N, C-alpha and C positions, 0 to 999 in steps of 0.2 A: 303143538309142533307147527301146525299149519300156519299159524300167524307169523311165527319166527322165520320158516322157510320163505312165505310171501315178502315179509320184509326184507329179507336178505336179497331176495331177487329184485324187487323194486329198488333198491340201494343199489345195485349192480347195473340196473338199466339208466336210473339218474340219481348218481352221486351227489347232485347238487341238492337233493330233497333232504330233510330231517324224517327220517322214517321211524316210526316207532311201532312196537309189536306189544299187544296186551291181549290177556284173555278174560272170557266171562265166567270161568269155572277153575281157577287157579288154586289148588289145594296147597301148595307150599310156594307163595311168592318168593320172589329171589333166587330160587333154586335154579342152578345151572343144569342146562339140559343134558350134558354128558353125564351127570351125576344123578339122574333122575332113577329111582329104583321102582320096581311094581310093574313098569312098562317095558322093560328091557329090550325085548325083541322089537316092538314098534319105534322104541327111541333109536336103537342102534341103525336099523332100516333107514330111517328117517336121515340120520346123521350121515350115513353111506351114501344116499341118494344126493343130499346136499353137497357132500363132498365131490362126487362125481359130477356135479352140476358147477364146480367151481366156487360154491357158497360156503362160507363159513358160519355155522350156527351152534357149534358144540359149546361155547362158552358164553352163549346168549342166556340172560337170566329169564326166567318165568315171570310175567308182570301181569297183576289183576288190573283190570279195567275198572276204574272209580269215577265217579261222576266228576271230580276235579279234575282226572286226566283226560277225560273225554272233552271237557269244556275249553281244555289248553289246544285242541286241535281244530285245524282246518277243513279236514276230510277225516271220516272214518269208513273204513271199508270192514263189513262183517260179513264172516264166512260161516256156514253151515254145513253140516255133513249132508251128502246125497242120502234122498229117500228112496 
């Protein structure tokens, strides 16, 4: 959800950009965020925070980053969890 949140935020700041979101460890590609089971509390919290921020991420699909998708991009921003 970090990438979907970041993508939605960047789209809000720069609507002229074509912003995509993809992850490196997507267990169910194409799964819609609001339908994600197993991480319910984290998902619901992220959706609530996004909504409070005026961002719509509930209907965004989860996308696996592939080499083909990466090659189509002009810029890739990679996020990692804090240590």
